[in-house]
C-alpha positions as CSV (number, residue, x, y, z in Angstrom):
1,X,43.1,-20.6,-68.1
2,X,40.5,-21.0,-70.8
3,X,37.7,-18.4,-71.0
4,X,34.6,-19.9,-72.5
5,X,32.9,-18.3,-75.5
6,X,30.2,-17.1,-73.2
7,X,32.9,-15.5,-71.0
8,X,34.4,-13.7,-73.9
9,X,31.0,-12.4,-75.1
10,X,30.3,-11.0,-71.7
11,X,33.8,-9.5,-71.2
12,X,33.7,-7.9,-74.7
13,X,30.2,-6.4,-74.1
14,X,31.4,-5.0,-70.8
15,X,34.5,-3.6,-72.3
16,X,32.4,-1.8,-75.0
17,X,30.1,-0.5,-72.3
18,X,33.0,1.0,-70.5
19,X,34.1,2.5,-73.8
20,X,30.8,4.2,-74.2
21,X,31.0,5.9,-70.8
22,X,34.6,7.0,-70.3
23,X,35.8,9.0,-67.2
24,X,39.1,10.9,-67.2
25,X,41.7,10.8,-64.4
26,X,40.4,11.4,-60.9
27,X,36.8,11.3,-62.1
28,X,36.4,7.5,-62.3
29,X,33.6,7.1,-59.8
30,X,31.1,5.4,-62.0
31,X,33.8,3.2,-63.7
32,X,34.9,2.0,-60.3
33,X,31.3,1.2,-59.3
34,X,30.9,-0.7,-62.6
35,X,34.0,-2.8,-61.7
36,X,32.7,-3.8,-58.3
37,X,29.2,-4.6,-59.7
38,X,30.6,-6.7,-62.6
39,X,32.8,-8.8,-60.4
40,X,30.5,-9.1,-57.4
41,X,29.3,-12.6,-58.4
42,X,33.0,-13.8,-58.4
43,X,32.9,-13.6,-54.6
44,X,36.1,-11.8,-53.8
45,X,37.3,-12.3,-50.2
46,X,37.9,-8.6,-49.8
47,X,37.0,-5.5,-51.8
48,X,38.7,-2.2,-51.1
49,X,37.1,0.8,-52.8
50,X,38.2,4.4,-52.9
51,X,41.8,3.4,-52.6
52,X,44.1,6.2,-53.8
53,X,41.0,8.1,-55.1
54,X,38.6,5.9,-57.0
55,X,40.8,2.8,-57.0
56,X,39.4,-0.7,-56.5
57,X,41.3,-3.7,-55.2
58,X,39.7,-7.2,-55.1
59,X,41.4,-10.0,-53.2
60,X,41.0,-13.7,-53.8
61,X,42.6,-15.8,-51.0
62,X,44.3,-19.1,-51.4
63,X,43.9,-22.1,-49.0
64,X,47.4,-21.9,-47.7
65,X,49.9,-19.2,-46.9
66,X,52.0,-17.9,-49.8
67,X,53.0,-14.7,-51.7
68,X,50.6,-11.9,-52.7
69,X,50.5,-11.4,-56.5
70,X,49.0,-8.2,-57.8
71,X,47.7,-7.6,-61.3
72,X,47.1,-4.0,-62.1
73,X,45.0,-2.2,-64.8
74,X,43.8,1.4,-65.2
75,X,40.4,3.0,-64.8
76,X,40.8,6.3,-66.6
77,X,40.1,7.5,-70.1
78,X,41.5,10.6,-71.9
79,X,40.2,14.1,-72.7
80,X,40.1,13.3,-76.4
81,X,37.1,13.6,-78.8
82,X,36.6,10.2,-80.3
83,X,36.5,10.2,-84.2
84,X,35.7,6.5,-84.8
85,X,32.6,5.0,-86.3
86,X,32.3,2.0,-84.0
87,X,28.9,1.3,-82.6
88,X,30.2,1.5,-79.1
89,X,31.9,4.9,-79.5
90,X,32.1,7.3,-76.6
91,X,28.9,9.0,-75.6
92,X,30.7,11.6,-73.6
93,X,31.8,14.7,-75.6
94,X,35.5,15.3,-75.4
95,X,36.3,12.1,-73.5
96,X,37.2,8.7,-74.7
97,X,39.2,5.4,-74.1
98,X,41.9,6.2,-76.6
99,X,44.6,4.2,-74.7
100,X,42.8,0.9,-74.2
101,X,42.3,1.0,-70.5
102,X,38.8,-0.4,-71.1
103,X,40.4,-3.5,-72.6
104,X,42.9,-3.8,-69.8
105,X,40.1,-3.7,-67.3
106,X,38.3,-6.5,-69.2
107,X,41.5,-8.6,-69.1
108,X,41.9,-8.3,-65.4
109,X,38.1,-8.8,-64.9
110,X,38.6,-12.2,-66.7
111,X,41.1,-13.1,-63.9
112,X,38.4,-12.2,-61.4
113,X,36.1,-14.7,-62.9
114,X,38.8,-17.4,-63.0
115,X,39.8,-17.0,-59.3
116,X,36.2,-16.7,-58.3
117,X,35.6,-20.1,-59.7
118,X,38.9,-21.6,-58.6
119,X,40.9,-19.9,-55.8
120,X,44.7,-20.0,-55.9
121,X,46.2,-23.0,-54.0
122,X,48.1,-20.7,-51.7
123,X,48.9,-17.0,-51.2
124,X,46.4,-14.5,-52.7
125,X,45.6,-12.7,-55.9
126,X,44.9,-9.0,-55.9
127,X,43.3,-7.3,-58.8
128,X,44.1,-3.6,-58.7
129,X,42.0,-1.2,-60.8
130,X,44.1,1.9,-60.5
131,X,42.8,5.5,-61.0
132,X,44.5,8.4,-62.7
133,X,47.2,6.6,-64.7
134,X,47.2,9.2,-67.4
135,X,48.2,12.1,-65.1
136,X,50.8,10.1,-63.0
137,X,48.8,10.7,-59.8
138,X,47.2,7.3,-59.4
139,X,50.0,4.9,-58.5
140,X,51.4,7.4,-55.9
141,X,48.0,7.9,-54.3
142,X,47.3,4.1,-54.2
143,X,50.7,3.3,-52.7
144,X,50.4,6.1,-50.2
145,X,46.9,5.0,-49.1
146,X,47.2,3.3,-45.6
147,X,45.0,0.5,-46.8
148,X,47.6,-0.5,-49.4
149,X,49.4,-2.2,-46.7
150,X,46.5,-4.6,-46.4
151,X,47.3,-5.9,-49.9
152,X,51.0,-5.1,-50.1
153,X,52.2,-7.4,-52.9
154,X,55.3,-9.5,-53.2
155,X,54.9,-9.4,-57.0
156,X,53.1,-6.9,-59.2
157,X,52.4,-7.4,-62.9
158,X,50.8,-5.2,-65.6
159,X,50.4,-5.0,-69.3
160,X,49.7,-2.4,-72.0
161,X,48.5,-2.9,-75.5
162,X,51.0,-1.6,-78.2
163,X,50.0,-0.7,-81.7
164,X,52.7,-1.2,-84.3
165,X,53.5,-4.7,-82.9
166,X,51.8,-7.8,-84.6
167,X,48.5,-8.7,-82.9
168,X,49.0,-10.9,-79.9
169,X,52.9,-10.7,-80.0
170,X,54.5,-9.5,-76.8
171,X,57.4,-7.2,-76.1
172,X,59.2,-7.8,-72.8
173,X,62.6,-7.1,-71.2
174,X,64.2,-6.6,-67.8
175,X,65.4,-3.2,-66.8
176,X,63.9,0.2,-67.8
177,X,61.0,-0.1,-70.1
178,X,59.4,3.4,-69.8
179,X,61.1,6.7,-69.1
180,X,60.7,9.0,-66.1
181,X,59.0,12.2,-67.0
182,X,57.3,15.3,-65.5
183,X,55.6,18.4,-66.7
184,X,57.3,21.8,-65.9
185,X,55.1,24.8,-65.8
186,X,57.0,28.1,-66.0
187,X,55.2,31.4,-65.1
188,X,56.7,34.7,-66.1
189,X,55.4,37.9,-64.6
190,X,56.2,41.5,-65.7
191,X,53.9,44.5,-66.1
192,X,51.3,45.2,-68.7
193,X,51.2,48.4,-70.8
194,X,49.1,50.1,-73.4
195,X,50.0,48.6,-76.8
196,X,50.8,52.1,-78.1
197,X,53.4,52.5,-75.3
198,X,55.0,49.0,-74.7
199,X,58.1,50.6,-73.3
200,X,56.2,51.5,-70.1
201,X,55.7,47.9,-69.3
202,X,57.8,44.8,-68.8
203,X,57.0,42.2,-71.5
204,X,57.8,38.5,-71.3
205,X,57.9,38.1,-75.1
206,X,61.7,37.8,-75.5
207,X,61.9,35.4,-72.5
208,X,59.1,33.2,-74.0
209,X,60.9,33.1,-77.4
210,X,64.2,32.2,-75.6
211,X,62.8,29.4,-73.6
212,X,60.9,27.8,-76.5
213,X,64.2,27.8,-78.4
214,X,66.6,26.8,-75.6
215,X,64.6,24.2,-73.7
216,X,65.2,21.4,-76.3
217,X,68.9,22.1,-76.1
218,X,69.0,20.8,-72.6
219,X,68.6,17.3,-74.0
220,X,71.6,15.1,-74.3
221,X,72.8,11.7,-75.4
222,X,71.1,9.2,-77.7
223,X,68.1,7.2,-76.4
224,X,70.3,4.1,-76.3
225,X,72.3,5.7,-73.5
226,X,71.3,5.7,-69.8
227,X,72.2,9.4,-69.8
228,X,69.3,10.2,-72.2
229,X,67.6,13.5,-71.5
230,X,64.8,15.2,-73.4
231,X,62.8,18.4,-73.1
232,X,59.8,19.0,-75.3
233,X,57.9,22.3,-75.2
234,X,54.2,21.5,-75.1
235,X,52.4,24.8,-74.6
236,X,52.9,28.5,-74.4
237,X,50.6,31.5,-73.7
238,X,51.2,35.2,-73.4
239,X,49.0,38.1,-72.3
240,X,45.3,38.5,-73.2
241,X,43.7,37.9,-76.6
242,X,43.3,41.6,-77.3
243,X,45.2,44.2,-79.4
244,X,45.3,47.0,-77.0
245,X,47.4,45.5,-74.2
246,X,51.1,44.7,-74.3
247,X,51.5,41.5,-72.2
248,X,52.8,41.4,-68.7
249,X,52.3,37.6,-68.1
250,X,53.2,34.4,-69.9
251,X,53.5,30.7,-69.3
252,X,55.7,28.1,-71.0
253,X,55.1,24.4,-70.4
254,X,57.6,21.7,-71.1
255,X,57.9,17.9,-70.6
256,X,61.2,16.7,-69.1
257,X,62.1,13.1,-69.8
258,X,65.0,10.9,-68.7
259,X,65.7,7.2,-69.0
260,X,66.8,6.9,-65.4
261,X,65.2,8.4,-62.3
262,X,68.7,9.5,-61.1
263,X,69.1,11.9,-64.0
264,X,65.8,13.7,-63.5
265,X,67.1,15.9,-60.7
266,X,70.0,17.2,-62.7
267,X,67.7,17.9,-65.7
268,X,65.3,19.8,-63.5
269,X,68.2,21.9,-62.0
270,X,69.4,22.8,-65.5
271,X,65.9,23.8,-66.7
272,X,65.3,25.9,-63.6
273,X,68.7,27.7,-64.0
274,X,67.8,28.4,-67.6
275,X,64.4,29.9,-66.5
276,X,66.0,32.0,-63.8
277,X,68.6,33.5,-66.1
278,X,66.2,34.1,-68.9
279,X,63.7,35.8,-66.6
280,X,66.3,38.0,-65.0
281,X,67.6,39.1,-68.4
282,X,64.1,40.5,-69.1
283,X,63.4,41.9,-65.6
284,X,60.7,39.3,-64.9
285,X,59.6,37.4,-61.8
286,X,59.3,33.7,-62.4
287,X,57.8,30.6,-60.7
288,X,58.2,26.9,-61.6
289,X,55.9,24.0,-60.6
290,X,55.9,20.4,-61.6
291,X,52.9,18.2,-62.6
292,X,52.1,14.7,-63.9
293,X,55.2,13.2,-62.4
294,X,56.1,9.7,-63.6
295,X,59.0,7.6,-62.3
296,X,60.8,5.2,-64.6
297,X,59.2,1.8,-65.0
298,X,61.9,-0.7,-64.3
299,X,61.1,-4.4,-64.8
300,X,62.7,-6.7,-62.2
301,X,64.6,-9.7,-63.6
302,X,62.8,-12.3,-61.5
303,X,59.3,-10.9,-62.4
304,X,60.3,-10.9,-66.1
305,X,61.4,-14.5,-65.8
306,X,57.9,-15.4,-64.5
307,X,56.3,-13.6,-67.5
308,X,58.7,-15.3,-69.9
309,X,57.9,-18.7,-68.5
310,X,54.1,-18.0,-68.8
311,X,54.5,-16.7,-72.4
312,X,56.4,-19.8,-73.4
313,X,54.0,-22.1,-71.8
314,X,51.1,-20.4,-73.5
315,X,52.9,-20.4,-76.9
316,X,53.0,-16.6,-77.3
317,X,55.8,-15.1,-79.3
318,X,57.8,-12.5,-77.5
319,X,61.0,-10.4,-77.9
320,X,62.8,-7.3,-76.5
321,X,62.3,-5.4,-79.7
322,X,61.2,-1.7,-79.3
323,X,62.1,-1.6,-75.6
324,X,62.6,0.6,-73.7
325,X,60.2,3.3,-74.9
326,X,60.4,7.1,-74.5
327,X,56.8,7.1,-73.3
328,X,56.1,7.2,-69.5
329,X,53.8,4.8,-67.6
330,X,52.4,5.1,-64.1
331,X,53.5,1.6,-62.9
332,X,57.0,2.2,-61.7
333,X,56.1,3.0,-58.1
334,X,54.7,-0.5,-57.6
335,X,58.2,-1.8,-58.1
336,X,59.5,0.2,-55.2
337,X,58.1,-2.4,-52.7
338,X,57.4,-5.4,-54.9
339,X,59.1,-7.4,-57.6
340,X,57.3,-6.0,-60.7
341,X,57.2,-6.2,-64.4
342,X,55.0,-5.0,-67.3
343,X,54.7,-6.5,-70.7
344,X,53.4,-5.0,-74.0
345,X,50.8,-6.8,-76.0
346,X,50.7,-6.2,-79.7
347,X,47.6,-4.5,-81.0
348,X,48.5,-4.9,-84.7
349,X,51.0,-3.4,-87.1
350,X,48.5,-1.1,-88.7
351,X,46.3,-0.4,-85.7
352,X,45.8,3.3,-84.9
353,X,48.3,4.6,-82.4
354,X,47.5,5.2,-78.7
355,X,45.9,8.5,-78.0
356,X,44.8,8.9,-81.6
357,X,41.1,9.9,-81.9
358,X,40.3,6.8,-84.0
359,X,41.9,4.2,-81.7
360,X,39.8,1.3,-80.3
361,X,41.1,-1.6,-78.2
362,X,41.3,-4.9,-80.1
363,X,38.9,-7.3,-78.3
364,X,40.9,-10.3,-79.5
365,X,43.5,-9.3,-76.9
366,X,41.2,-10.0,-74.0
367,X,41.7,-13.8,-73.8
368,X,45.5,-13.5,-74.6
369,X,46.2,-11.1,-71.8
370,X,44.0,-13.1,-69.3
371,X,45.8,-16.3,-70.2
372,X,49.2,-14.9,-69.5
373,X,48.3,-13.4,-66.2
374,X,46.5,-16.6,-65.1
375,X,49.5,-18.7,-66.0
376,X,51.8,-16.4,-64.0
377,X,49.4,-16.7,-61.0
378,X,49.2,-20.5,-61.3
379,X,53.0,-20.8,-61.5
380,X,53.5,-18.6,-58.5
381,X,50.6,-19.8,-56.3
382,X,49.9,-23.3,-57.5
């Protein structure tokens, strides 16, 4: 697929407009509407809105029966204040596209233009603009939506830009590429007291200190091993911000991470046991809840082969270097019912890192990502 210069100007301008008006997870109503409006002239055969929240799926049917091939991107931005000086910087205080989802949307929108002009020979192409990737809620909500069965794919593909890799180079491998993770919120409840008589209350201070110190010790193995486990303390709070009250309540938050889904249950059990024993030692009640749950993203061998073929035919350099990654990605659930794979597209060796306040998606990646996806679709549906 070759996008014209006019196409690239339009896609770049649209990407920058999305960048100016970011919406965070589960709030992407206007972004979803912008997607539908932008691709309306491409004449999709079916448009599903509100799927899994604010998700949008556009379907382009082929002339003959064949497989369904889904290409997924993300709608949501992050709760980060942008600190760049680009002309298209975020106009929404405290929110910004610091992960490049605006660019991923532009890439997939380019596919919409392509298949609006020339339908696949057979089967169908589905463009999935997924909500709430950053919180891990989106893929689960999309897949659980009854309307997902209308577009249930045989193949699912996605990409993510990756700073630190040469611009336009690709990282791709079969097997696990992103870890499973989940947030663990621990609540400790005792009894407040006057700060002059702390002995009359039950303070969580020792338990908080113990958990902050002990949680990381639940990790094991090196990252190269399938048994890799990691616990990172991300937040802690205790009592009120006053001097006259000895605290009776505290919270400790931690992110649990494993390379394999099978190991997450045992890590959760070990962490819950640690919490129970620590709380009991201080005479505290405790409660545990889990949030932002990501399953491992595992690339299927046959889907990876389709990507490798497309990359070779497009003359794009690729390797397995830097994979798998510790970071999580809300794409793994699509692989539970389809042959799926994600590749990582280099954003430049000196480009600001993802989630940094000065990050901005490199527009030069729009035609590269669109070419790869279009080639995959042509090879599967031609």
